[in-house]
All heavy atoms as an XYZ file, in Angstrom:
988
protein
N      89.278     76.146    118.688
C      90.459     75.659    118.106
C      90.387     75.297    116.706
O      89.415     74.684    116.299
C      90.960     74.401    118.935
C      91.166     74.741    120.432
S      92.516     75.741    120.800
C      93.812     74.727    120.763
N      91.432     75.620    115.978
C      91.414     75.280    114.553
C      92.713     74.415    114.346
O      93.782     74.637    114.817
C      91.531     76.595    113.722
C      90.273     77.405    113.749
C      91.933     76.236    112.283
C      90.215     78.639    112.949
N      92.501     73.364    113.480
C      93.615     72.444    113.233
C      94.243     72.861    111.905
O      93.672     72.764    110.820
C      93.002     70.997    113.091
C      93.942     69.965    112.996
C      93.370     68.664    113.022
O      92.190     68.614    113.222
O      94.113     67.663    112.834
N      95.494     73.401    111.999
C      96.341     73.709    110.914
C      97.135     72.613    110.449
O      97.851     71.961    111.349
C      97.153     74.947    111.267
C      98.086     75.536    110.218
C      97.253     76.111    109.047
C      98.927     76.621    110.752
N      97.050     72.206    109.174
C      97.759     70.922    108.660
C      98.841     71.245    107.783
O      98.655     72.079    106.823
C      96.833     70.008    107.963
C      95.593     69.510    109.025
C      94.640     68.800    108.163
C      93.390     68.444    109.091
N      92.317     67.888    108.508
N     100.019     70.707    108.004
C     101.226     70.905    107.158
C     102.344     69.950    107.446
O     102.381     69.379    108.514
C     101.814     72.306    107.170
C     102.167     72.812    108.597
C     103.519     72.664    108.946
C     101.236     73.316    109.502
C     103.865     73.027    110.295
C     101.663     73.694    110.725
C     102.895     73.585    111.069
O     103.384     73.895    112.353
N     103.103     69.644    106.465
C     104.307     68.712    106.518
C     103.921     67.442    107.272
O     104.557     66.899    108.171
C     105.357     69.331    107.408
C     106.085     70.429    106.672
O     105.890     70.580    105.409
N     106.675     71.342    107.370
N     102.796     66.696    106.823
C     102.287     65.473    107.367
C     102.061     65.662    108.855
O     102.075     64.571    109.576
C     103.162     64.308    107.005
C     103.379     64.156    105.575
O     102.336     64.248    104.845
N     104.542     63.776    105.076
N     101.783     66.792    109.389
C     101.453     66.920    110.875
C     100.328     67.860    110.967
O      99.847     68.528    109.970
N      99.883     68.173    112.245
C      98.909     69.188    112.518
C      99.338     69.976    113.747
O     100.138     69.578    114.546
C      97.605     68.481    112.907
O      97.764     67.567    113.980
C      97.084     67.649    111.792
N      98.799     71.212    113.810
C      98.966     72.165    114.862
C      97.706     72.716    115.236
O      97.057     73.323    114.482
C     100.000     73.127    114.477
C     100.278     74.148    115.439
C     101.477     73.615    116.358
C     101.974     74.714    117.235
N     102.883     74.213    118.224
N      97.325     72.520    116.525
C      96.088     73.179    117.028
C      96.394     74.637    117.477
O      97.333     74.909    118.224
C      95.495     72.290    118.205
C      94.838     71.048    117.823
C      94.407     70.337    119.200
C      93.577     71.298    117.082
N      95.601     75.584    116.813
C      95.772     76.968    117.187
C      94.540     77.570    117.671
O      93.475     77.132    117.218
C      96.429     77.744    116.042
C      95.469     77.622    114.765
C      97.792     77.225    115.580
C      95.810     78.501    113.664
N      94.705     78.570    118.568
C      93.517     79.303    119.029
C      93.669     80.645    118.400
O      94.447     81.543    118.787
C      93.628     79.463    120.559
C      92.471     80.252    121.061
C      91.115     79.606    120.950
O      91.044     78.452    121.140
N      90.168     80.408    120.433
N      92.748     80.968    117.418
C      92.746     82.257    116.695
C      92.475     83.425    117.613
O      91.588     83.267    118.548
C      91.749     82.101    115.617
C      91.247     80.747    115.650
C      91.744     80.109    116.839
N      92.955     84.532    117.347
C      92.722     85.770    118.086
C      91.243     86.269    117.692
O      90.737     85.799    116.649
C      93.743     86.799    117.711
C      93.653     88.006    118.584
O      94.349     88.019    119.605
O      93.020     88.979    118.257
N      90.718     87.106    118.541
C      89.368     87.692    118.179
C      89.393     88.553    116.892
O      88.364     88.741    116.359
C      88.885     88.471    119.328
C      88.464     87.588    120.451
O      88.340     86.461    120.360
O      88.388     88.259    121.635
N      90.544     88.995    116.433
C      90.544     89.776    115.167
C      90.713     88.916    113.913
O      90.795     89.492    112.819
C      91.734     90.740    115.328
O      92.942     90.017    115.602
N      90.717     87.603    113.922
C      90.789     86.748    112.773
C      89.370     86.830    112.160
O      88.396     87.006    112.955
C      91.020     85.305    113.243
N      89.357     86.758    110.850
C      88.003     86.723    110.151
C      88.051     86.047    108.899
O      89.159     85.654    108.344
C      87.756     88.311    109.940
C      88.786     89.096    108.985
C      88.646     89.081    107.732
C      89.867     89.637    109.655
C      89.523     89.827    106.929
C      90.776     90.405    108.849
C      90.552     90.350    107.495
O      91.587     91.100    106.797
N      86.903     85.869    108.231
C      86.648     85.228    106.984
C      86.053     86.362    106.097
O      85.115     87.057    106.413
C      85.610     84.154    107.086
C      85.330     83.432    105.700
C      84.365     82.320    105.968
N      84.030     81.708    104.806
C      83.047     80.749    104.728
N      82.439     80.402    105.805
N      82.882     80.067    103.542
N      86.670     86.436    104.938
C      86.135     87.451    103.929
C      85.623     86.733    102.653
O      86.500     86.015    102.044
C      87.275     88.448    103.608
C      86.919     89.522    102.545
C      86.020     90.589    103.044
C      87.276     89.487    101.311
C      85.692     91.606    102.138
C      86.856     90.500    100.408
C      86.085     91.494    100.856
O      85.749     92.465     99.962
N      84.374     86.841    102.397
C      83.862     86.149    101.300
C      82.843     87.021    100.542
O      81.964     87.570    101.149
C      83.169     84.839    101.705
C      82.574     83.976    100.532
C      82.192     82.599    101.105
N      81.076     82.742    101.997
C      80.406     81.675    102.316
N      80.621     80.529    101.977
N      79.342     81.936    103.290
N      83.053     87.250     99.229
C      82.126     87.978     98.363
C      81.677     87.338     97.239
O      82.432     86.409     96.750
C      82.849     89.280     97.985
O      83.941     89.019     97.134
C      83.297     90.284     99.143
N      80.655     87.708     96.640
C      80.087     87.031     95.409
C      80.980     87.494     94.219
O      81.255     88.689     94.142
C      78.636     87.497     95.126
C      77.778     86.904     96.314
C      78.117     86.919     93.809
C      76.281     87.457     96.291
N      81.512     86.561     93.445
C      82.343     86.794     92.428
C      83.613     87.566     92.845
O      84.016     88.359     92.051
C      81.568     87.498     91.231
C      80.503     86.662     90.579
S      79.696     87.331     89.138
C      81.114     87.422     88.041
N      84.064     87.300     94.011
C      85.245     87.993     94.540
C      86.141     87.095     95.341
O      86.123     85.875     95.105
N      86.802     87.707     96.327
C      87.623     86.946     97.208
C      86.867     86.026     98.235
O      85.696     86.283     98.482
C      88.474     87.931     98.073
C      89.448     88.567     97.246
O      89.857     88.061     96.140
O      89.961     89.682     97.654
N      87.618     84.973     98.535
C      87.055     83.997     99.576
C      88.268     83.519    100.351
O      89.070     82.668     99.882
C      86.382     82.847     98.893
C      85.794     81.829     99.864
O      85.784     82.171    101.122
N      85.278     80.827     99.386
N      88.526     84.231    101.455
C      89.810     83.916    102.260
C      89.490     84.029    103.717
O      88.503     84.644    104.126
C      90.869     84.973    101.947
O      90.433     86.241    102.269
N      90.436     83.380    104.439
C      90.388     83.477    105.920
C      91.700     84.163    106.320
O      92.789     83.686    105.993
C      90.201     82.043    106.514
C      88.774     81.593    106.166
C      90.400     82.086    108.025
C      88.571     80.252    106.716
N      91.653     85.091    107.205
C      92.873     85.725    107.920
C      92.804     85.234    109.343
O      92.042     85.518    110.115
C      92.794     87.168    107.746
O      92.709     87.634    106.458
C      93.965     87.849    108.412
N      93.836     84.341    109.562
C      94.054     83.849    110.912
C      95.146     84.645    111.627
O      96.217     84.816    111.125
C      94.491     82.403    110.926
C      93.436     81.403    110.538
C      94.137     79.966    110.558
C      92.294     81.364    111.458
N      94.842     85.080    112.851
C      95.783     85.864    113.586
C      95.850     85.086    114.969
O      94.902     84.973    115.492
C      95.426     87.313    113.783
C      95.247     88.009    112.404
C      96.402     88.088    114.706
C      94.580     89.299    112.507
N      97.019     84.592    115.378
C      97.191     83.821    116.555
C      98.605     84.087    117.198
O      99.511     84.503    116.397
C      96.970     82.472    116.308
C      97.897     81.750    115.289
C      98.836     81.073    115.611
C      97.374     81.809    113.916
C      99.661     80.444    114.694
C      98.200     81.175    112.911
C      99.297     80.574    113.336
N      98.740     83.708    118.341
C     100.048     83.762    119.092
C     100.465     82.347    119.410
O      99.741     81.455    119.747
C      99.953     84.531    120.421
C      99.551     85.977    120.237
O     100.033     86.624    119.202
O      98.756     86.514    120.873
N     101.845     82.154    119.327
C     102.467     80.868    119.766
C     103.727     81.285    120.685
O     104.332     82.385    120.440
C     103.025     80.120    118.609
C     101.974     79.562    117.716
C     102.624     78.827    116.508
C     101.006     78.587    118.359
N     104.018     80.438    121.628
C     105.062     80.641    122.484
C     106.472     80.258    121.912
O     107.427     80.900    122.231
C     104.886     80.010    123.795
O     104.753     78.562    123.632
N     106.463     79.430    120.939
C     107.740     79.001    120.289
C     107.559     79.330    118.752
O     106.496     79.239    118.181
C     107.893     77.506    120.416
C     108.157     77.121    121.796
O     108.808     77.857    122.563
O     107.723     75.947    122.231
N     108.715     79.460    118.107
C     108.671     79.811    116.583
C     108.281     78.563    115.927
O     108.780     77.470    116.238
C     110.010     80.367    116.208
C     110.088     80.401    114.701
C     109.499     81.542    114.157
C     110.760     79.557    113.919
C     109.586     81.716    112.757
C     110.784     79.704    112.546
C     110.118     80.793    111.983
N     107.393     78.616    115.023
C     106.960     77.453    114.252
C     107.140     77.935    112.661
O     106.487     79.016    112.360
C     105.514     77.160    114.522
C     105.029     75.871    113.884
C     105.606     74.721    114.570
O     105.839     74.647    115.810
O     105.802     73.734    113.888
N     107.811     77.284    111.908
C     108.040     77.473    110.493
C     106.756     77.004    109.749
O     106.636     75.748    109.626
C     109.304     77.019    109.974
C     109.512     77.477    108.473
O     108.913     78.438    108.046
O     110.303     76.747    107.790
N     105.840     77.790    109.399
C     104.619     77.399    108.717
C     104.791     77.558    107.216
O     104.953     78.720    106.685
C     103.433     78.247    109.296
C     103.314     78.025    110.630
C     102.147     77.780    108.399
C     102.202     78.925    111.290
N     104.915     76.378    106.436
C     105.256     76.574    104.915
C     104.041     76.880    104.206
O     102.889     76.747    104.549
C     105.757     75.078    104.727
C     104.912     74.255    105.594
C     104.787     75.068    106.897
N     104.322     77.416    102.939
C     103.287     77.607    101.968
C     102.758     76.177    101.584
O     103.428     75.290    101.385
C     103.886     78.345    100.698
C     102.832     78.383     99.534
C     104.382     79.759    101.028
N     101.417     76.171    101.566
C     100.744     74.809    101.288
C     100.031     74.400    102.441
O      99.283     73.446    102.428
N     100.321     75.014    103.667
C      99.590     74.601    104.907
C      98.035     74.957    104.664
O      97.720     75.799    103.938
C     100.094     75.431    106.104
N      97.177     74.206    105.199
C      95.717     74.426    104.985
C      94.915     74.036    106.206
O      95.448     73.420    107.266
C      95.333     73.488    103.903
C      95.466     71.973    104.157
C      94.337     71.252    104.634
C      96.580     71.277    103.818
C      94.358     69.937    104.894
C      96.671     69.962    104.075
C      95.611     69.206    104.671
O      95.595     67.969    104.885
N      93.659     74.605    106.207
C      92.672     74.275    107.250
C      91.385     73.819    106.475
O      91.177     74.257    105.318
C      92.389     75.448    108.181
C      91.778     76.667    107.381
C      93.595     75.775    108.888
C      91.251     77.722    108.313
N      90.555     73.164    106.982
C      89.314     72.793    106.536
C      88.238     73.551    107.494
O      88.217     73.371    108.521
C      89.008     71.263    106.600
C      89.842     70.615    105.586
O      90.148     70.990    104.499
O      90.375     69.503    106.007
N      87.504     74.449    106.740
C      86.506     75.316    107.499
C      85.230     75.244    106.741
O      85.081     75.571    105.585
C      87.027     76.704    107.581
C      86.118     77.596    108.337
C      86.066     77.529    109.750
C      85.422     78.527    107.711
C      85.295     78.416    110.411
C      84.560     79.423    108.366
C      84.469     79.312    109.841
O      83.747     80.162    110.467
N      84.216     74.804    107.493
C      82.719     74.653    106.964
C      82.779     73.965    105.568
O      82.163     74.372    104.603
C      82.117     76.203    106.801
C      81.858     76.722    108.142
C      81.161     77.984    107.998
O      80.990     78.570    106.940
N      80.640     78.530    109.222
N      83.505     72.866    105.547
C      83.392     71.946    104.397
C      84.225     72.447    103.210
O      84.169     71.867    102.119
N      85.035     73.446    103.372
C      85.864     74.040    102.358
C      87.380     74.033    102.789
O      87.559     74.397    103.974
C      85.428     75.353    101.900
C      85.882     75.858    100.623
C      85.123     77.062    100.186
O      84.132     77.591    100.862
O      85.350     77.535     98.971
N      88.248     73.779    101.934
C      89.678     73.795    102.324
C      90.257     75.146    101.899
O      90.176     75.571    100.737
C      90.448     72.730    101.548
C      91.885     72.692    101.857
C      92.484     71.417    101.333
N      92.088     70.408    102.439
C      92.428     69.133    102.380
N      93.275     68.656    101.406
N      92.002     68.244    103.222
N      90.962     75.780    102.815
C      91.619     77.006    102.621
C      93.169     76.820    102.787
O      93.574     76.316    103.784
C      91.208     78.165    103.658
C      89.808     78.533    103.456
C      88.607     77.821    104.025
C      89.484     79.721    102.717
C      87.405     78.233    103.832
C      88.157     79.977    102.496
C      87.147     79.348    102.973
O      85.847     79.624    102.821
N      93.894     77.258    101.747
C      95.364     76.994    101.654
C      96.153     78.265    101.740
O      95.802     79.290    101.184
C      95.612     76.198    100.373
O      94.782     75.078    100.269
C      97.043     75.721    100.344
N      97.289     78.152    102.416
C      98.181     79.227    102.521
C      99.049     79.296    101.246
O      99.761     78.446    100.807
C      99.164     79.047    103.675
C     100.176     80.122    104.035
C      99.456     81.370    104.412
C     101.089     79.688    105.149
N      98.862     80.448    100.483
C      99.564     80.572     99.234
C     100.741     81.505     99.250
O     101.525     81.606     98.263
C      98.610     80.970     98.064
C      97.431     80.047     98.048
C      96.707     80.018     96.703
N      95.650     79.112     96.595
C      95.742     77.825     96.545
N      96.860     77.151     96.568
N      94.641     77.027     96.529
N     100.699     82.469    100.265
C     101.844     83.298    100.451
C     102.489     83.073    101.854
O     101.798     82.516    102.697
C     101.213     84.755    100.500
C     100.598     85.170     99.153
C     100.059     86.534     99.319
N      98.889     86.675    100.137
C      97.599     86.416     99.852
N      97.318     86.151     98.556
N      96.583     86.583    100.653
N     103.761     83.283    101.997
C     104.476     83.036    103.144
C     103.753     83.654    104.415
O     103.245     84.790    104.281
C     105.870     83.569    103.007
C     106.099     83.589    101.562
C     104.720     83.894    100.919
N     103.782     82.952    105.509
C     103.168     83.555    106.728
C     104.077     84.708    107.231
O     105.202     84.680    107.130
C     103.120     82.429    107.772
N     103.381     85.688    107.783
C     104.057     86.775    108.462
C     104.043     86.595    109.924
O     102.991     86.107    110.509
C     103.621     88.135    108.049
O     102.224     88.167    108.436
C     103.715     88.375    106.552
N     105.042     86.936    110.616
C     105.028     86.907    112.106
C     105.758     88.085    112.701
O     106.731     88.641    112.063
C     105.655     85.495    112.565
C     107.104     85.440    112.366
C     108.035     85.792    113.363
C     107.610     84.830    111.235
C     109.304     85.615    113.157
C     109.004     84.726    111.023
C     109.825     85.074    111.999
N     105.480     88.434    113.941
C     106.165     89.400    114.669
C     106.559     88.824    115.998
O     105.699     88.210    116.646
C     105.189     90.641    114.807
C     105.874     91.726    115.703
C     104.764     91.279    113.531
N     107.766     89.089    116.450
C     108.208     88.560    117.761
C     107.941     89.722    118.721
O     108.407     90.767    118.675
C     109.707     88.304    117.693
C     110.216     87.662    118.935
C     111.662     87.243    118.674
C     112.198     86.560    120.124
N     113.511     86.234    119.985
N     107.149     89.340    119.833
C     106.834     90.218    120.832
C     107.423     89.628    122.146
O     106.978     88.630    122.670
C     105.229     90.294    121.099
C     104.626     90.933    119.833
O     105.120     91.692    119.141
N     103.433     90.353    119.557
N     108.472     90.150    122.553
C     109.201     89.719    123.728
C     110.109     88.571    123.389
O     110.491     88.343    122.226
N     110.462     87.849    124.393
C     111.382     86.647    124.150
C     110.625     85.374    123.794
O     111.236     84.523    123.130
C     112.193     86.422    125.413
O     111.309     86.241    126.465
C     113.104     87.599    125.604
N     109.403     85.192    124.176
C     108.687     83.952    123.930
C     107.328     84.184    123.371
O     106.421     83.361    123.754
C     108.612     83.192    125.265
C     110.015     82.600    125.728
C     109.904     81.746    126.896
N     108.809     80.718    126.838
C     108.926     79.510    126.399
N     109.950     79.222    125.831
N     107.898     78.643    126.359
N     107.098     85.083    122.554
C     105.737     85.335    121.949
C     105.843     85.752    120.522
O     106.481     86.725    120.245
C     105.014     86.341    122.873
C     103.548     86.497    122.333
O     103.033     85.617    121.700
N     102.806     87.560    122.815
N     105.363     84.874    119.673
C     105.292     85.115    118.224
C     103.764     85.331    117.780
O     102.979     84.495    118.067
C     105.968     84.047    117.429
C     107.326     83.821    117.743
C     107.720     82.939    118.770
C     108.324     84.452    116.986
C     109.162     82.794    119.093
C     109.637     84.252    117.291
C     110.006     83.462    118.308
O     111.410     83.267    118.610
N     103.584     86.442    117.087
C     102.256     86.719    116.581
C     102.181     86.454    115.172
O     102.937     87.089    114.397
C     101.794     88.228    116.857
C     100.403     88.452    116.415
C      99.931     89.799    116.743
N      98.983     90.165    117.749
C      97.966     89.425    118.234
N      97.785     88.218    117.845
N      97.130     89.860    119.086
N     101.364     85.519    114.702
C     101.363     85.012    113.248
C     100.117     85.662    112.601
O      99.101     85.758    113.202
C     101.262     83.556    113.170
C     102.636     82.829    113.471
C     102.939     82.573    114.791
C     103.536     82.544    112.576
C     104.133     81.894    115.151
C     104.629     81.826    112.741
C     104.938     81.562    114.124
O     106.120     80.963    114.477
N     100.212     86.016    111.269
C      99.193     86.384    110.458
C      99.225     85.486    109.252
O     100.084     85.638    108.493
C      99.180     87.874    110.091
O      99.261     88.599    111.252
C      98.043     88.224    109.249
N      98.220     84.600    109.058
C      98.127     83.768    107.868
C      96.840     84.222    107.107
O      95.853     84.456    107.578
C      97.895     82.336    108.294
C      98.922     81.677    109.240
C      98.536     80.236    109.508
C     100.291     81.738    108.726
N      97.106     84.311    105.652
C      95.945     84.615    104.839
C      95.795     83.294    103.952
O      96.651     83.027    103.145
C      96.210     85.797    103.923
C      96.417     86.972    104.810
C      94.976     85.971    103.050
C      96.776     88.350    104.090
N      94.767     82.617    104.294
C      94.482     81.341    103.584
C      93.324     81.625    102.535
O      92.301     82.170    102.774
C      94.060     80.304    104.539
C      95.106     80.028    105.648
C      94.543     80.348    107.030
C      95.513     78.491    105.600
N      93.590     80.962    101.332
C      92.625     81.273    100.251
C      91.879     79.964     99.866
O      92.473     78.879     99.995
C      93.501     81.764     98.953
C      94.055     83.128     99.116
O      93.329     83.997     99.700
O      95.190     83.287     98.791
N      90.644     80.230     99.351
C      89.907     79.072     98.833
C      90.440     78.649     97.550
O      91.308     79.236     96.890
C      88.481     79.500     98.732
N      90.007     77.395     97.102
C      90.631     76.747     95.831
C      90.485     77.708     94.563
O      91.410     77.583     93.754
C      89.829     75.536     95.633
C      89.367     75.186     96.954
C      89.177     76.417     97.706
N      89.476     78.524     94.509
C      89.252     79.359     93.263
C      90.338     80.363     93.087
O      90.695     80.922     92.062
C      87.984     79.946     93.167
C      87.524     80.764     94.311
C      86.681     80.090     95.279
O      86.951     78.856     95.487
N      85.812     80.807     95.976
N      91.148     80.685     94.303
C      92.161     81.642     94.198
C      93.347     81.205     93.253
O      94.055     82.035     92.766
C      92.782     81.945     95.564
N      93.398     79.941     92.913
C      94.427     79.489     92.025
C      94.189     79.984     90.670
O      95.228     80.173     89.873
C      94.336     77.810     91.963
C      95.007     77.319     93.183
C      94.993     75.750     93.076
N      93.624     75.291     93.085
C      93.292     74.016     92.997
N      94.209     73.103     92.694
N      92.004     73.596     93.016
N      93.059     80.396     90.253
C      92.876     81.044     88.901
C      93.553     82.326     88.794
O      93.730     82.808     87.700
C      91.343     81.150     88.647
C      90.586     79.777     88.392
C      89.110     80.091     88.254
C      91.105     79.231     87.203
N      93.942     82.961     89.940
C      94.675     84.257     89.860
C      96.088     84.078     89.253
O      96.665     85.143     88.822
C      94.816     84.869     91.212
C      93.484     85.390     91.783
C      93.645     85.917     93.179
C      92.424     86.329     93.883
N      92.583     86.876     95.196
N      96.492     82.855     89.149
C      97.756     82.658     88.568
C      97.776     82.602     86.994
O      98.903     82.466     86.387
C      98.381     81.254     89.008
C      98.636     81.205     90.524
O      98.773     82.343     91.180
N      98.584     80.095     91.024
N      96.700     82.649     86.450
C      96.526     82.611     85.001
C      95.820     83.798     84.383
O      94.994     84.419     85.103
C      95.684     81.341     84.651
C      96.287     80.097     85.247
C      95.811     79.570     86.299
C      97.331     79.434     84.552
C      96.274     78.351     86.917
C      97.879     78.237     85.088
C      97.377     77.710     86.144
O      97.977     76.579     86.745
N      96.069     83.937     83.113
C      95.317     85.042     82.364
C      94.473     84.402     81.441
O      94.858     83.472     80.703
C      96.359     85.989     81.684
C      97.145     86.787     82.674
C      97.908     87.744     81.898
N      98.717     88.611     82.907
C      99.267     89.657     82.604
N      99.239     90.151     81.374
N      99.926     90.274     83.550
N      93.270     84.820     81.217
C      92.336     84.387     80.291
C      92.425     85.072     78.987
O      92.263     86.405     78.951
C      90.944     84.289     80.764
C      90.603     83.326     81.943
C      89.180     83.346     82.455
C      90.895     81.902     81.526
N      92.601     84.463     77.939
C      92.619     85.094     76.590
C      91.340     84.705     75.853
O      90.774     83.639     76.102
C      93.818     84.670     75.776
C      95.099     85.166     76.299
C      95.876     84.481     77.127
C      95.679     86.400     75.837
C      97.048     84.937     77.683
C      96.826     86.877     76.342
C      97.545     86.216     77.258
O      98.714     86.608     77.746
N      90.858     85.589     74.979
C      89.735     85.219     74.159
C      90.164     84.137     73.170
O      91.034     84.333     72.395
C      89.305     86.409     73.377
C      87.977     86.261     72.627
O      87.598     85.111     72.381
N      87.469     87.314     72.232
N      89.547     82.936     73.264
C      90.028     81.776     72.407
C      89.784     82.046     70.924
O      90.430     81.461     70.116
C      89.307     80.678     72.913
C      88.118     81.119     73.723
C      88.444     82.548     74.201
N      88.984     82.994     70.528
C      88.697     83.340     69.148
C      89.733     84.130     68.472
O      90.373     83.762     67.474
C      87.402     83.975     68.912
C      87.101     84.381     67.594
C      86.262     83.115     69.486
N      90.189     85.242     69.132
C      91.241     86.146     68.530
C      92.446     86.477     69.462
O      93.187     87.378     69.159
C      90.550     87.368     68.080
C      89.784     88.122     69.142
O      89.937     87.732     70.346
O      89.073     89.141     68.928
N      92.503     85.714     70.540
C      93.591     85.853     71.493
C      93.719     87.166     72.097
O      94.898     87.552     72.472
C      94.946     85.451     70.880
C      94.957     83.990     70.626
O      94.384     83.154     71.400
N      95.626     83.523     69.595
N      92.624     87.932     72.210
C      92.774     89.303     72.916
C      92.711     89.077     74.403
O      92.145     88.087     74.865
C      91.569     90.139     72.590
C      91.561     90.811     71.122
C      90.535     91.750     70.995
N      89.144     90.918     71.083
C      88.086     91.512     71.444
N      87.991     92.700     71.834
N      86.983     90.786     71.510
N      93.413     89.928     75.186
C      93.420     89.806     76.631
C      92.265     90.558     77.299
O      91.730     90.032     78.330
C      94.723     90.399     77.072
C      95.038     90.243     78.687
C      94.943     88.745     79.065
C      96.313     90.844     79.040
N      91.794     91.660     76.636
C      90.673     92.380     77.203
C      89.481     92.202     76.416
O      89.538     92.500     75.195
C      91.065     93.799     77.389
C      92.041     94.083     78.472
C      92.285     95.596     78.739
O      91.483     96.385     78.267
O      93.342     95.906     79.287
N      88.407     91.570     76.900
C      87.143     91.358     76.166
C      85.996     91.230     77.038
O      86.190     90.976     78.245
C      87.332     90.110     75.209
C      87.654     88.867     76.038
C      86.570     88.006     76.401
C      88.889     88.534     76.418
C      86.813     86.880     77.032
C      89.106     87.489     77.156
C      88.169     86.494     77.455
N      84.802     91.489     76.477
C      83.625     91.224     77.227
C      82.986     89.839     76.902
O      83.078     89.439     75.774
C      82.553     92.334     76.933
C      82.982     93.655     77.333
O      83.695     93.760     78.401
O      82.576     94.683     76.742
N      82.469     89.209     77.828
C      81.893     87.933     77.662
C      80.626     87.806     78.465
O      80.565     87.867     79.738
C      82.849     86.714     77.883
C      82.314     85.365     77.531
S      83.507     84.126     77.784
C      82.583     82.672     77.271
N      79.533     87.498     77.843
C      78.256     87.218     78.408
C      77.856     85.776     77.956
O      77.440     85.706     76.771
C      77.222     88.320     78.027
C      77.661     89.690     78.298
N      77.679     90.219     79.511
C      78.234     90.695     77.528
C      78.078     91.508     79.473
N      78.440     91.741     78.270
N      77.947     84.821     78.896
C      77.689     83.537     78.457
C      77.031     82.709     79.544
O      76.990     83.165     80.747
C      78.973     82.954     77.944
N      76.761     81.539     79.320
C      76.310     80.536     80.323
C      77.585     79.958     81.043
O      78.620     80.016     80.550
C      75.485     79.473     79.635
C      74.185     79.929     78.928
C      73.569     78.779     78.235
N      74.491     78.364     77.205
C      74.385     77.243     76.630
N      73.350     76.470     76.691
N      75.337     76.967     75.662
N      77.336     79.509     82.286
C      78.471     78.893     83.083
C      79.277     77.835     82.284
O      80.545     77.776     82.396
C      77.850     78.411     84.203
C      76.542     79.183     84.385
C      76.061     79.519     83.025
N      78.531     77.057     81.522
C      79.308     76.065     80.715
C      80.271     76.553     79.633
O      81.419     76.107     79.520
C      78.407     75.055     80.092
C      79.118     73.784     79.404
C      77.497     75.618     79.036
C      79.688     72.888     80.508
N      79.926     77.756     79.109
C      80.810     78.436     78.122
C      81.939     79.075     78.875
O      83.081     79.072     78.284
C      80.022     79.467     77.451
C      78.943     78.871     76.447
C      78.007     79.779     75.872
O      77.649     80.779     76.572
O      77.560     79.544     74.785
N      81.839     79.652     80.050
C      82.975     79.989     80.825
C      83.857     78.925     81.163
O      85.186     79.038     81.047
C      82.416     80.760     82.110
C      81.928     82.128     82.011
C      80.712     82.433     82.124
C      82.917     83.197     81.757
C      80.237     83.755     81.968
C      82.487     84.409     81.648
C      81.122     84.797     81.630
N      83.357     77.769     81.605
C      84.145     76.629     81.886
C      84.931     76.143     80.615
O      86.156     75.793     80.705
C      83.313     75.479     82.463
N      84.280     76.113     79.476
C      84.982     75.723     78.206
C      86.094     76.782     77.910
O      87.222     76.355     77.399
C      83.975     75.737     77.183
C      83.017     74.498     77.181
C      81.894     74.591     76.244
O      81.627     75.638     75.594
N      81.136     73.454     76.079
N      85.899     77.978     78.200
C      86.975     79.070     77.847
C      88.107     78.771     78.800
O      89.318     78.886     78.409
C      86.441     80.384     78.104
C      87.469     81.423     77.844
S      86.857     83.216     77.960
C      86.691     83.222     79.727
N      87.938     78.507     80.066
C      88.955     78.189     81.025
C      89.780     77.014     80.644
O      91.004     76.982     80.607
C      88.433     77.997     82.544
C      87.896     79.419     82.976
C      89.508     77.508     83.370
C      87.131     79.316     84.230
N      89.024     75.973     80.193
C      89.853     74.713     79.777
C      90.598     74.984     78.474
O      91.691     74.520     78.362
C      88.704     73.547     79.509
C      89.268     72.429     78.848
C      88.138     73.202     80.889
N      89.952     75.844     77.562
C      90.782     76.080     76.357
C      92.015     76.974     76.668
O      93.114     76.620     76.102
C      89.840     76.873     75.376
N      91.939     77.866     77.643
C      93.086     78.600     77.999
C      94.110     77.724     78.716
O      95.244     77.847     78.482
C      92.713     79.765     78.891
C      92.257     80.890     78.070
O      93.171     81.803     77.728
N      91.061     80.979     77.618
N      93.696     76.863     79.559
C      94.648     75.925     80.289
C      95.273     74.940     79.273
O      96.425     74.593     79.610
C      93.918     75.237     81.292
C      93.516     76.018     82.521
C      92.581     75.192     83.521
C      94.666     76.597     83.377
N      94.663     74.581     78.211
C      95.224     73.626     77.349
C      96.326     74.359     76.478
O      97.194     73.754     75.957
C      94.183     73.075     76.358
C      93.377     71.958     77.091
O      93.885     71.361     78.026
N      92.167     71.723     76.648
N      96.108     75.719     76.317
C      97.162     76.488     75.546
C      98.422     76.537     76.419
O      99.436     76.819     76.063
C      96.671     77.799     75.191
C      95.695     77.673     73.939
O      95.720     76.706     73.215
N      94.794     78.655     73.827
């Protein structure tokens, strides 16, 4: 059972066997939950789960399919916190180019992100 939290409440769900976690080095880190409910439940953007010490948040609206009169199949794609960086574009802070190569230490990458967020 997984505890899905939203709107100051929780919902215990039993994921289907086809639910999975996708995590790559320097790539995506997401969980795809597929489950069935007997009643319609409006799951808002911002709903989250805590899995293995990490919080995964719903950033896109949940999709559902109605099967019969009392069966709803939900598909939720929950992203790790680093997915928020997809909302921003990084510019080269020196000459404001959008496409550039950068080979640096992690602290310099962090400084570049902070400089872009401050702009």
